[in-house]
N, C-alpha and C positions, 0 to 999 in steps of 0.2 A: 669907194662907197657903193654898195649895191642898192639899186633902185628898181622900181617897177618896170617890167618888160626886159630887164637884163637876163641874159643867159648865165646860168651858174652850173658849177660841177658839184655833184654830191661827194662828200668826203667820208661818209659813213654808210654802212650797210643798213638797209631797211627791208629785212626779210619778209615781213608781212605784206609789203607792197611789191615784192619782187625786184627791188631796186638795189644796185651795187654801187660801190665807190666808183667814180668816173662817169656815172650817168649824168646826162645834161638835161636841165629843166629850165623853165622860164618863170621868173618871179611875177606872180599875179597880185601880190599884196605885200607891203612892207609894214610890219607892226611898229608901234611907237618906239622911237629911239633906234630902230634898226637892229634890235636884239633878236628878232625872229622874222621869218618870211613864210609866206604861202607860196609854194612852188608847184607848178604843173609839169608833169612828165608825160610825154607822148612818144609813140613810135615814130620812126622816120617817115611813115605815110600819114601821120597826123592822128592816129587812133589814140584815145586817152588811155593812160596806164594808171596814173595816180595823181592826186593833189595832196601834198603833205605840208604840214607846218613843221619847219625846221629851225633850229637855233642857228645863230650867226656862225658858230664854229663847226656846223655840219655841212656847210657849203662854202665855195670860194668862187670868185669871178672867173669867167673864161679868159684865158690868155690869148694874145694875138697870134701866137705861133703854134696853136693846138689844132689837131684834126679830130673830127667826129669819128668814132669807131662803132661799128655795128656789132650787136650780139643778139642772139635769139632770146625770146621770153618763153618761159615754161607755162 
């Protein structure tokens, strides 16, 4: 179950926000029933990139054996 402050992995592309599958964000709000989440995405230095409302099937929990991977933003 995903809850507030959990880190999640985006599973879909969000081209208007410059987000790609695999980008990691932090849940800042869980909508009723956990069907959608407000997720904040930031750079590795903490600069804000986007805050998006995503459906439950557009993110997944971070797994314990995953590494963060860096990529440049355009």
